[in-house]
C-alpha positions as semicolon CSV with decimal commas, in nm:
position;residue;x (nm);y (nm);z (nm)
1;M;11,279;9,879;8,885
2;K;11,216;9,557;8,696
3;L;10,995;9,571;8,389
4;N;10,742;9,322;8,532
5;K;10,698;9,548;8,837
6;V;10,654;9,855;8,614
7;F;10,394;9,660;8,419
8;G;10,212;9,552;8,736
9;N;10,204;9,902;8,882
10;N;10,058;10,033;8,558
11;V;9,789;9,764;8,545
12;K;9,689;9,863;8,897
13;Y;9,703;10,234;8,814
14;F;9,487;10,204;8,503
15;R;9,248;9,973;8,685
16;F;9,205;10,229;8,963
17;R;9,161;10,505;8,709
18;K;8,867;10,313;8,562
19;K;8,742;10,234;8,916
20;Y;8,749;9,863;8,834
21;T;8,803;9,588;9,085
22;Q;9,034;9,299;9,006
23;E;8,719;9,094;8,965
24;K;8,591;9,328;8,693
25;V;8,921;9,320;8,503
26;A;8,932;8,942;8,532
27;E;8,581;8,921;8,390
28;L;8,664;9,156;8,101
29;T;8,982;8,967;8,013
30;D;8,848;8,615;8,068
31;T;9,109;8,543;8,335
32;S;9,101;8,481;8,709
33;V;9,127;8,731;8,992
34;T;9,441;8,548;9,103
35;Y;9,599;8,606;8,762
36;I;9,521;8,981;8,773
37;S;9,661;9,000;9,126
38;Q;9,978;8,820;9,019
39;L;10,018;9,061;8,724
40;E;9,985;9,361;8,954
41;L;10,244;9,217;9,190
42;G;10,486;9,162;8,903
43;H;10,487;8,784;8,940
44;H;10,364;8,714;8,586
45;T;10,403;8,866;8,244
46;P;10,112;8,842;8,002
47;S;10,108;8,689;7,658
48;F;10,044;8,926;7,368
49;E;9,684;8,803;7,362
50;K;9,633;8,890;7,729
51;L;9,811;9,222;7,681
52;E;9,564;9,312;7,405
53;L;9,270;9,211;7,627
54;L;9,403;9,420;7,918
55;S;9,461;9,713;7,687
56;K;9,105;9,697;7,559
57;A;8,952;9,642;7,904
58;L;9,140;9,936;8,059
59;D;9,115;10,156;7,749
60;V;9,489;10,224;7,710
61;E;9,746;10,153;7,441
62;P;9,957;9,842;7,514
63;F;10,283;10,037;7,539
64;E;10,138;10,242;7,827
65;F;10,181;9,941;8,057
66;Y;10,559;9,962;8,012
67;V;10,609;10,334;8,081
68;K;10,781;10,392;8,414
69;R;10,581;10,639;8,624
70;D;10,659;10,808;8,952
71;F;10,388;10,664;9,173
72;K;10,407;10,796;9,527
73;K;10,180;10,526;9,659
74;L;9,896;10,337;9,501
75;P;9,598;10,271;9,726
76;A;9,548;9,913;9,837
77;R;9,190;9,895;9,710
78;V;8,952;10,069;9,476
79;D;8,715;10,295;9,668
80;M;8,383;10,180;9,525
81;T;8,191;10,423;9,751
82;N;8,334;10,729;9,574
83;T;8,148;10,754;9,244
84;D;8,269;11,104;9,149
85;E;8,420;11,110;8,802
């Protein structure tokens, strides 16, 4: 798997873990929803500045975005109706 795809899957995973929408992450990182979507799809790679902002917004260390994980299947959307922690 290409590194940009690993990165994108991890952005999506950590975003879901925080129960954030793409809109929320975009707001926290001062980017657009389109940019976050493109990151998750593996179409873009972030600058170091954006990587730091993503890391802070999602509360993970920057290297965590580059760790290959065995995702069975990530859901298409964040379930905002389920508020259980």
